[in-house]
C-alpha positions in Angstrom: 0.0 0.0 0.0 1.7 3.2 -1.2 0.7 6.3 0.7 -2.8 4.8 1.2 -4.8 4.3 4.3 -7.0 1.6 2.8 -9.6 0.4 5.3 -11.4 -2.5 3.6 -9.4 -5.6 4.4 -12.0 -7.8 2.7 -10.8 -6.7 -0.7 -7.2 -7.7 -0.2 -6.0 -11.1 -1.4 -6.6 -13.6 1.3 -3.0 -14.8 2.0 -1.2 -11.7 0.9 1.6 -10.1 3.0 0.9 -6.4 3.4 3.7 -3.9 3.0 2.7 -0.3 3.8 4.8 2.7 2.8 3.8 6.1 4.2 5.4 9.4 5.1 3.3 9.5 8.3 4.4 6.8 10.8 1.0 7.0 12.6 -0.7 5.6 9.4 1.3 2.3 9.4 -0.9 -0.6 10.5 -3.6 1.8 11.5 -6.4 0.0 9.6 -5.0 -3.6 9.6 -1.8 -5.4 10.8 0.9 -5.2 8.2 3.8 -7.5 7.6 6.2 -4.6 7.0 5.8 -0.9 7.6 8.1 1.6 6.0 8.3 5.3 6.9 9.3 7.3 3.9 8.5 9.2 0.7 6.7 6.8 -1.7 8.6 7.9 -4.8 12.1 7.7 -3.2 11.3 4.4 -1.5 10.1 2.8 -4.8 13.1 4.1 -6.7 15.3 2.3 -4.2 13.1 -0.8 -4.1 12.3 -1.5 -7.8 15.8 -2.7 -8.8 15.6 -5.4 -6.1 12.3 -6.8 -7.2 11.8 -9.7 -9.6 8.9 -9.3 -12.1 6.0 -11.7 -11.6 3.8 -13.0 -14.4 0.8 -14.3 -12.4 -2.0 -11.8 -12.9 -4.9 -14.0 -11.8 -5.9 -11.8 -8.9 -6.0 -8.7 -11.0 -7.8 -10.4 -13.8 -10.5 -11.8 -11.5 -11.2 -8.4 -10.0 -11.2 -6.6 -13.3 -13.8 -9.1 -14.5 -15.8 -8.6 -11.4 -15.7 -4.8 -11.9 -16.7 -5.1 -15.5 -19.7 -7.2 -14.6 -20.7 -4.7 -11.9 -20.5 -1.8 -14.3 -22.6 -3.6 -16.9 -25.3 -4.3 -14.3 -25.2 -0.7 -13.1 -25.9 0.7 -16.6 -29.3 -1.0 -16.6 -30.2 0.7 -13.3 -29.1 4.2 -14.1 -32.3 5.6 -15.7 -34.8 8.4 -15.0 -37.3 7.9 -12.2 -40.6 6.3 -13.1 -42.4 9.5 -12.2 -40.0 11.7 -14.3 -37.7 12.4 -11.3 -34.0 12.6 -11.6 -31.8 10.2 -9.6 -28.4 11.6 -8.7 -26.7 8.7 -10.5 -28.7 9.4 -13.7 -27.6 13.1 -13.5 -24.0 12.1 -13.2 -24.1 9.7 -16.1 -25.7 12.4 -18.4 -22.9 14.8 -17.3 -20.3 12.2 -18.0 -21.7 11.6 -21.5 -21.4 15.2 -22.5 -18.4 16.5 -20.6 -15.0 17.0 -22.3 -12.9 13.9 -22.7 -10.2 15.4 -20.6 -12.4 17.2 -18.1 -11.4 17.6 -14.4 -14.2 16.7 -12.0 -14.5 17.8 -8.3 -17.2 16.5 -6.0 -18.5 17.3 -2.5 -18.1 14.4 -0.1 -21.4 12.5 0.2 -23.5 11.3 -2.7 -21.9 13.6 -5.3 -18.5 11.9 -4.7 -20.1 8.5 -4.6 -21.9 9.1 -7.9 -18.8 10.7 -9.4 -16.5 7.7 -8.7 -19.1 5.2 -9.8 -20.6 6.9 -12.9 -18.0 9.3 -14.4 -16.5 7.3 -17.2 -12.7 7.2 -16.7 -10.7 7.2 -20.0 -7.1 7.9 -19.0 -7.5 11.6 -19.5 -10.1 12.6 -17.0 -9.4 13.1 -13.3 -11.8 13.1 -10.3 -11.0 15.0 -7.1 -12.8 14.5 -3.8 -11.7 14.7 -0.1 -12.8 11.1 0.8 -12.2 12.0 4.5 -15.0 11.5 7.0 -16.8 14.7 7.9 -15.5 16.8 5.0 -18.1 19.2 3.6 -18.2 21.7 0.7 -14.8 20.8 -0.8 -15.9 20.5 -4.4 -16.1 24.2 -5.3 -12.9 25.4 -3.7 -11.1 22.5 -5.4 -12.6 23.5 -8.8 -11.3 27.1 -8.4 -7.8 25.8 -7.8 -8.0 23.4 -10.7 -9.3 25.9 -13.2 -6.6 28.4 -12.2 -3.9 25.8 -12.7 -5.4 24.2 -15.8 -7.1 27.2 -17.6 -7.5 25.3 -20.9 -9.3 22.3 -19.5 -13.0 21.9 -18.6 -13.6 21.9 -14.9 -16.9 20.4 -13.6 -17.9 20.7 -9.9 -20.5 18.3 -8.5 -21.9 20.1 -5.4 -24.5 19.2 -2.9 -27.1 21.6 -1.8 -25.5 21.9 1.7 -22.0 22.5 0.2 -23.1 25.2 -2.2 -25.0 27.0 0.5 -21.9 27.3 2.6 -19.9 28.9 -0.2 -22.0 31.6 -1.9 -19.0 33.8 -1.5 -17.0 31.5 -3.8 -19.5 32.1 -6.5 -18.5 35.7 -6.4 -14.8 34.7 -6.6 -15.5 32.6 -9.7 -17.2 35.5 -11.4 -14.5 38.0 -10.3 -11.7 35.7 -11.6 -13.6 34.9 -14.8 -13.3 31.2 -14.3 -15.5 29.1 -16.7 -16.3 26.5 -14.0 -19.4 24.4 -14.6 -21.2 23.7 -11.3 -24.0 21.1 -11.0 -26.0 21.3 -7.7 -27.4 18.0 -6.6 -30.4 19.3 -4.6 -32.0 16.5 -2.7 -33.5 18.9 -0.2 -31.6 17.4 2.7 -30.2 20.8 3.8 -33.7 21.2 5.3 -32.7 18.8 8.1 -31.7 21.9 10.1 -34.8 22.8 12.2 -35.7 25.9 14.1 -37.6 25.7 17.4 -40.5 28.0 17.6 -41.9 28.7 21.0 -45.3 30.2 21.9 -45.9 31.4 25.4 -43.1 29.3 26.7 -44.5 26.1 25.1 -42.9 24.1 22.3 -45.1 24.9 19.3 -43.8 23.6 15.9 -40.6 22.8 14.1 -40.1 24.7 10.8 -37.8 23.3 8.3 -35.4 25.6 6.4 -35.9 25.3 2.6 -33.3 25.6 -0.1 -33.3 28.7 -2.3 -33.5 28.5 -6.0 -29.7 28.1 -6.6 -30.0 29.1 -10.3 -31.5 32.5 -9.3 -28.8 33.0 -6.7 -26.2 32.2 -9.4 -27.7 34.7 -11.9 -27.8 37.4 -9.2 -24.1 36.9 -8.8 -23.3 37.0 -12.5 -23.2 33.3 -13.5 -25.4 31.6 -16.1 -28.0 29.6 -14.1 -30.9 27.2 -14.8 -33.1 24.9 -12.7 -34.2 21.4 -13.9 -36.8 19.3 -12.1 -37.9 16.7 -14.7 -35.8 14.0 -16.4 -37.0 14.8 -19.9 -35.5 18.3 -19.6 -32.2 17.1 -18.3 -30.1 16.2 -21.3 -30.8 19.4 -23.2 -30.1 21.4 -20.1 -26.8 19.6 -19.5 -25.6 20.3 -23.0 -26.5 24.0 -22.8 -24.9 24.3 -19.4 -21.6 22.7 -20.5 -21.5 24.9 -23.7 -21.5 28.2 -21.8 -18.3 30.2 -22.4 -18.2 31.4 -18.8 -19.1 30.2 -15.3 -22.4 28.3 -15.2 -24.6 26.7 -12.6 -27.1 23.9 -13.2 -29.5 23.5 -10.3 -31.0 20.0 -10.4 -33.7 18.6 -8.1 -32.6 15.0 -7.6 -34.5 12.2 -6.0 -34.0 12.5 -2.2 -34.8 8.8 -1.6 -32.1 7.3 -3.7 -29.6 5.3 -1.6 -26.0 4.6 -2.3 -26.2 0.9 -2.5 -23.1 -1.4 -2.1 -22.1 -3.6 -5.1 -23.3 -6.6 -3.2 -25.3 -6.9 0.0 -24.0 -8.7 3.1 -25.9 -9.5 6.4 -24.7 -6.5 8.4 -26.0 -3.7 6.1 -29.3 -5.6 5.6 -29.9 -5.8 9.3 -29.0 -2.1 9.7 -31.4 -1.1 7.0 -34.2 -3.2 8.6 -33.6 -1.5 12.0 -33.6 2.0 10.4 -36.8 1.3 8.6 -38.5 -0.1 11.8 -37.4 3.0 13.8 -38.6 5.3 11.0 -42.1 3.7 10.9 -42.4 3.9 14.7 -41.6 7.6 14.5 -44.3 8.3 12.0 -42.1 8.3 8.9 -43.6 5.2 7.2 -44.3 7.2 4.0 -40.6 8.1 3.7 -39.6 4.4 4.1 -42.1 3.3 1.4 -40.8 6.0 -1.0 -37.3 4.8 -0.4 -38.2 1.1 -0.9 -40.0 1.9 -4.2 -37.1 4.0 -5.5 -34.3 1.5 -4.7 -35.8 -2.0 -4.6 -39.1 -2.2 -6.6 
Protein backbone atom coordinates (compact mmCIF):
# COMPACT_ATOMS: atom_id res chain seq x y z
CA UNK A 1 0.00 0.00 0.00
CA UNK A 2 1.68 3.16 -1.22
CA UNK A 3 0.72 6.29 0.67
CA UNK A 4 -2.76 4.80 1.17
CA UNK A 5 -4.78 4.32 4.32
CA UNK A 6 -7.01 1.65 2.82
CA UNK A 7 -9.57 0.40 5.32
CA UNK A 8 -11.37 -2.47 3.60
CA UNK A 9 -9.41 -5.62 4.40
CA UNK A 10 -12.00 -7.84 2.72
CA UNK A 11 -10.81 -6.67 -0.70
CA UNK A 12 -7.19 -7.74 -0.19
CA UNK A 13 -5.98 -11.14 -1.42
CA UNK A 14 -6.62 -13.65 1.35
CA UNK A 15 -3.03 -14.79 1.99
CA UNK A 16 -1.16 -11.69 0.88
CA UNK A 17 1.56 -10.11 2.96
CA UNK A 18 0.86 -6.41 3.42
CA UNK A 19 3.70 -3.91 3.00
CA UNK A 20 2.70 -0.32 3.77
CA UNK A 21 4.80 2.72 2.84
CA UNK A 22 3.78 6.12 4.20
CA UNK A 23 5.43 9.43 5.07
CA UNK A 24 3.34 9.53 8.28
CA UNK A 25 4.38 6.81 10.77
CA UNK A 26 1.02 6.99 12.57
CA UNK A 27 -0.68 5.57 9.44
CA UNK A 28 1.32 2.34 9.43
CA UNK A 29 -0.88 -0.56 10.52
CA UNK A 30 -3.64 1.81 11.55
CA UNK A 31 -6.36 -0.02 9.62
CA UNK A 32 -5.00 -3.56 9.63
CA UNK A 33 -1.85 -5.36 10.84
CA UNK A 34 0.92 -5.17 8.24
CA UNK A 35 3.80 -7.51 7.57
CA UNK A 36 6.20 -4.64 6.96
CA UNK A 37 5.77 -0.94 7.62
CA UNK A 38 8.13 1.56 5.98
CA UNK A 39 8.31 5.26 6.86
CA UNK A 40 9.34 7.35 3.87
CA UNK A 41 8.47 9.19 0.70
CA UNK A 42 6.74 6.77 -1.70
CA UNK A 43 8.63 7.89 -4.81
CA UNK A 44 12.07 7.71 -3.22
CA UNK A 45 11.28 4.39 -1.54
CA UNK A 46 10.10 2.78 -4.79
CA UNK A 47 13.11 4.08 -6.72
CA UNK A 48 15.32 2.27 -4.21
CA UNK A 49 13.12 -0.83 -4.10
CA UNK A 50 12.30 -1.52 -7.76
CA UNK A 51 15.80 -2.68 -8.82
CA UNK A 52 15.64 -5.36 -6.11
CA UNK A 53 12.31 -6.84 -7.21
CA UNK A 54 11.75 -9.72 -9.59
CA UNK A 55 8.92 -9.27 -12.06
CA UNK A 56 6.02 -11.69 -11.65
CA UNK A 57 3.80 -12.95 -14.44
CA UNK A 58 0.83 -14.25 -12.41
CA UNK A 59 -2.03 -11.76 -12.94
CA UNK A 60 -4.87 -14.02 -11.80
CA UNK A 61 -5.90 -11.80 -8.86
CA UNK A 62 -5.98 -8.66 -11.01
CA UNK A 63 -7.81 -10.43 -13.83
CA UNK A 64 -10.48 -11.79 -11.48
CA UNK A 65 -11.23 -8.39 -9.98
CA UNK A 66 -11.22 -6.61 -13.34
CA UNK A 67 -13.81 -9.14 -14.50
CA UNK A 68 -15.84 -8.60 -11.36
CA UNK A 69 -15.71 -4.82 -11.85
CA UNK A 70 -16.72 -5.08 -15.52
CA UNK A 71 -19.71 -7.24 -14.56
CA UNK A 72 -20.74 -4.74 -11.90
CA UNK A 73 -20.47 -1.79 -14.32
CA UNK A 74 -22.59 -3.56 -16.90
CA UNK A 75 -25.27 -4.34 -14.32
CA UNK A 76 -25.24 -0.73 -13.10
CA UNK A 77 -25.89 0.65 -16.58
CA UNK A 78 -29.30 -1.01 -16.60
CA UNK A 79 -30.23 0.71 -13.30
CA UNK A 80 -29.11 4.25 -14.15
CA UNK A 81 -32.31 5.56 -15.67
CA UNK A 82 -34.76 8.36 -15.03
CA UNK A 83 -37.26 7.85 -12.23
CA UNK A 84 -40.61 6.28 -13.09
CA UNK A 85 -42.36 9.55 -12.22
CA UNK A 86 -39.96 11.66 -14.28
CA UNK A 87 -37.75 12.42 -11.29
CA UNK A 88 -33.97 12.62 -11.58
CA UNK A 89 -31.82 10.18 -9.56
CA UNK A 90 -28.40 11.59 -8.71
CA UNK A 91 -26.73 8.67 -10.47
CA UNK A 92 -28.65 9.44 -13.67
CA UNK A 93 -27.64 13.11 -13.55
CA UNK A 94 -24.00 12.07 -13.16
CA UNK A 95 -24.15 9.70 -16.12
CA UNK A 96 -25.65 12.39 -18.37
CA UNK A 97 -22.91 14.83 -17.32
CA UNK A 98 -20.27 12.18 -18.01
CA UNK A 99 -21.67 11.56 -21.50
CA UNK A 100 -21.42 15.22 -22.52
CA UNK A 101 -18.40 16.53 -20.59
CA UNK A 102 -15.04 16.98 -22.30
CA UNK A 103 -12.91 13.88 -22.73
CA UNK A 104 -10.16 15.43 -20.58
CA UNK A 105 -12.44 17.17 -18.07
CA UNK A 106 -11.45 17.59 -14.44
CA UNK A 107 -14.23 16.73 -11.98
CA UNK A 108 -14.52 17.78 -8.35
CA UNK A 109 -17.19 16.52 -5.96
CA UNK A 110 -18.47 17.34 -2.51
CA UNK A 111 -18.10 14.41 -0.14
CA UNK A 112 -21.36 12.50 0.21
CA UNK A 113 -23.53 11.33 -2.66
CA UNK A 114 -21.90 13.64 -5.29
CA UNK A 115 -18.53 11.94 -4.66
CA UNK A 116 -20.11 8.48 -4.61
CA UNK A 117 -21.87 9.06 -7.93
CA UNK A 118 -18.77 10.67 -9.45
CA UNK A 119 -16.49 7.72 -8.72
CA UNK A 120 -19.13 5.23 -9.84
CA UNK A 121 -20.58 6.91 -12.92
CA UNK A 122 -18.03 9.33 -14.43
CA UNK A 123 -16.45 7.30 -17.22
CA UNK A 124 -12.67 7.20 -16.75
CA UNK A 125 -10.72 7.23 -19.99
CA UNK A 126 -7.12 7.89 -18.99
CA UNK A 127 -7.47 11.65 -19.48
CA UNK A 128 -10.13 12.63 -16.97
CA UNK A 129 -9.41 13.12 -13.28
CA UNK A 130 -11.81 13.07 -10.33
CA UNK A 131 -11.02 14.95 -7.12
CA UNK A 132 -12.78 14.52 -3.76
CA UNK A 133 -11.67 14.68 -0.15
CA UNK A 134 -12.82 11.14 0.83
CA UNK A 135 -12.19 12.01 4.48
CA UNK A 136 -14.96 11.46 7.00
CA UNK A 137 -16.77 14.67 7.94
CA UNK A 138 -15.52 16.76 5.01
CA UNK A 139 -18.06 19.17 3.56
CA UNK A 140 -18.18 21.67 0.70
CA UNK A 141 -14.78 20.82 -0.78
CA UNK A 142 -15.94 20.55 -4.40
CA UNK A 143 -16.14 24.22 -5.35
CA UNK A 144 -12.87 25.39 -3.69
CA UNK A 145 -11.10 22.51 -5.43
CA UNK A 146 -12.61 23.50 -8.77
CA UNK A 147 -11.30 27.07 -8.38
CA UNK A 148 -7.76 25.83 -7.82
CA UNK A 149 -7.96 23.37 -10.71
CA UNK A 150 -9.32 25.92 -13.17
CA UNK A 151 -6.61 28.43 -12.22
CA UNK A 152 -3.89 25.82 -12.69
CA UNK A 153 -5.45 24.24 -15.83
CA UNK A 154 -7.13 27.16 -17.65
CA UNK A 155 -7.45 25.26 -20.93
CA UNK A 156 -9.33 22.29 -19.49
CA UNK A 157 -13.00 21.95 -18.64
CA UNK A 158 -13.60 21.86 -14.87
CA UNK A 159 -16.90 20.44 -13.60
CA UNK A 160 -17.93 20.71 -9.95
CA UNK A 161 -20.54 18.31 -8.54
CA UNK A 162 -21.86 20.11 -5.45
CA UNK A 163 -24.45 19.19 -2.85
CA UNK A 164 -27.13 21.63 -1.77
CA UNK A 165 -25.49 21.92 1.65
CA UNK A 166 -22.02 22.48 0.21
CA UNK A 167 -23.09 25.18 -2.24
CA UNK A 168 -25.05 26.99 0.48
CA UNK A 169 -21.93 27.33 2.61
CA UNK A 170 -19.91 28.90 -0.18
CA UNK A 171 -21.98 31.56 -1.92
CA UNK A 172 -18.96 33.83 -1.53
CA UNK A 173 -16.97 31.48 -3.76
CA UNK A 174 -19.50 32.05 -6.54
CA UNK A 175 -18.49 35.71 -6.43
CA UNK A 176 -14.83 34.69 -6.61
CA UNK A 177 -15.52 32.56 -9.69
CA UNK A 178 -17.15 35.54 -11.42
CA UNK A 179 -14.46 38.01 -10.35
CA UNK A 180 -11.69 35.68 -11.55
CA UNK A 181 -13.58 34.93 -14.79
CA UNK A 182 -13.27 31.18 -14.28
CA UNK A 183 -15.45 29.11 -16.67
CA UNK A 184 -16.25 26.47 -14.03
CA UNK A 185 -19.40 24.42 -14.57
CA UNK A 186 -21.23 23.73 -11.28
CA UNK A 187 -23.98 21.12 -10.96
CA UNK A 188 -25.98 21.32 -7.73
CA UNK A 189 -27.40 17.97 -6.60
CA UNK A 190 -30.36 19.35 -4.64
CA UNK A 191 -31.98 16.52 -2.70
CA UNK A 192 -33.52 18.93 -0.20
CA UNK A 193 -31.59 17.40 2.69
CA UNK A 194 -30.21 20.76 3.79
CA UNK A 195 -33.66 21.16 5.34
CA UNK A 196 -32.72 18.76 8.14
CA UNK A 197 -31.74 21.88 10.13
CA UNK A 198 -34.76 22.78 12.19
CA UNK A 199 -35.67 25.92 14.12
CA UNK A 200 -37.58 25.70 17.38
CA UNK A 201 -40.53 28.03 17.56
CA UNK A 202 -41.94 28.67 21.02
CA UNK A 203 -45.28 30.24 21.89
CA UNK A 204 -45.95 31.36 25.45
CA UNK A 205 -43.09 29.26 26.73
CA UNK A 206 -44.46 26.07 25.14
CA UNK A 207 -42.90 24.12 22.27
CA UNK A 208 -45.06 24.89 19.26
CA UNK A 209 -43.76 23.58 15.94
CA UNK A 210 -40.60 22.81 14.05
CA UNK A 211 -40.14 24.72 10.81
CA UNK A 212 -37.76 23.28 8.26
CA UNK A 213 -35.42 25.57 6.39
CA UNK A 214 -35.94 25.34 2.63
CA UNK A 215 -33.33 25.62 -0.07
CA UNK A 216 -33.32 28.71 -2.27
CA UNK A 217 -33.47 28.49 -6.04
CA UNK A 218 -29.74 28.13 -6.61
CA UNK A 219 -30.01 29.11 -10.28
CA UNK A 220 -31.52 32.45 -9.30
CA UNK A 221 -28.77 32.97 -6.74
CA UNK A 222 -26.19 32.23 -9.44
CA UNK A 223 -27.74 34.67 -11.89
CA UNK A 224 -27.83 37.38 -9.23
CA UNK A 225 -24.06 36.93 -8.83
CA UNK A 226 -23.31 37.01 -12.54
CA UNK A 227 -23.23 33.33 -13.50
CA UNK A 228 -25.38 31.57 -16.06
CA UNK A 229 -28.04 29.63 -14.14
CA UNK A 230 -30.87 27.22 -14.81
CA UNK A 231 -33.07 24.87 -12.72
CA UNK A 232 -34.17 21.40 -13.86
CA UNK A 233 -36.85 19.31 -12.14
CA UNK A 234 -37.86 16.70 -14.72
CA UNK A 235 -35.79 14.00 -16.40
CA UNK A 236 -37.03 14.80 -19.91
CA UNK A 237 -35.49 18.29 -19.56
CA UNK A 238 -32.16 17.08 -18.27
CA UNK A 239 -30.05 16.16 -21.30
CA UNK A 240 -30.79 19.38 -23.17
CA UNK A 241 -30.08 21.44 -20.06
CA UNK A 242 -26.76 19.64 -19.45
CA UNK A 243 -25.63 20.27 -23.04
CA UNK A 244 -26.55 23.96 -22.79
CA UNK A 245 -24.86 24.29 -19.38
CA UNK A 246 -21.60 22.72 -20.54
CA UNK A 247 -21.54 24.86 -23.69
CA UNK A 248 -21.50 28.17 -21.80
CA UNK A 249 -18.30 30.16 -22.38
CA UNK A 250 -18.17 31.42 -18.80
CA UNK A 251 -19.10 30.15 -15.32
CA UNK A 252 -22.43 28.33 -15.23
CA UNK A 253 -24.58 26.66 -12.56
CA UNK A 254 -27.14 23.94 -13.19
CA UNK A 255 -29.54 23.47 -10.27
CA UNK A 256 -31.03 19.96 -10.41
CA UNK A 257 -33.71 18.62 -8.08
CA UNK A 258 -32.56 15.04 -7.58
CA UNK A 259 -34.52 12.22 -5.99
CA UNK A 260 -34.03 12.49 -2.19
CA UNK A 261 -34.83 8.82 -1.63
CA UNK A 262 -32.05 7.29 -3.74
CA UNK A 263 -29.63 5.26 -1.64
CA UNK A 264 -25.95 4.63 -2.30
CA UNK A 265 -26.17 0.86 -2.53
CA UNK A 266 -23.12 -1.40 -2.14
CA UNK A 267 -22.07 -3.56 -5.13
CA UNK A 268 -23.27 -6.60 -3.19
CA UNK A 269 -25.27 -6.94 0.00
CA UNK A 270 -24.04 -8.67 3.14
CA UNK A 271 -25.90 -9.50 6.36
CA UNK A 272 -24.74 -6.51 8.43
CA UNK A 273 -26.01 -3.72 6.11
CA UNK A 274 -29.28 -5.58 5.57
CA UNK A 275 -29.87 -5.79 9.33
CA UNK A 276 -28.96 -2.12 9.71
CA UNK A 277 -31.45 -1.09 7.01
CA UNK A 278 -34.19 -3.17 8.63
CA UNK A 279 -33.59 -1.51 12.02
CA UNK A 280 -33.56 1.95 10.44
CA UNK A 281 -36.83 1.26 8.65
CA UNK A 282 -38.48 -0.05 11.81
CA UNK A 283 -37.45 3.04 13.79
CA UNK A 284 -38.64 5.34 11.00
CA UNK A 285 -42.07 3.68 10.93
CA UNK A 286 -42.37 3.91 14.74
CA UNK A 287 -41.60 7.63 14.52
CA UNK A 288 -44.32 8.25 11.96
CA UNK A 289 -42.13 8.27 8.86
CA UNK A 290 -43.64 5.24 7.17
CA UNK A 291 -44.33 7.20 3.97
CA UNK A 292 -40.62 8.09 3.68
CA UNK A 293 -39.63 4.43 4.09
CA UNK A 294 -42.12 3.34 1.43
CA UNK A 295 -40.82 5.96 -1.02
CA UNK A 296 -37.26 4.76 -0.37
CA UNK A 297 -38.21 1.12 -0.94
CA UNK A 298 -40.04 1.95 -4.21
CA UNK A 299 -37.13 3.99 -5.52
CA UNK A 300 -34.34 1.54 -4.70
CA UNK A 301 -35.82 -1.96 -4.61
CA UNK A 302 -39.06 -2.17 -6.63
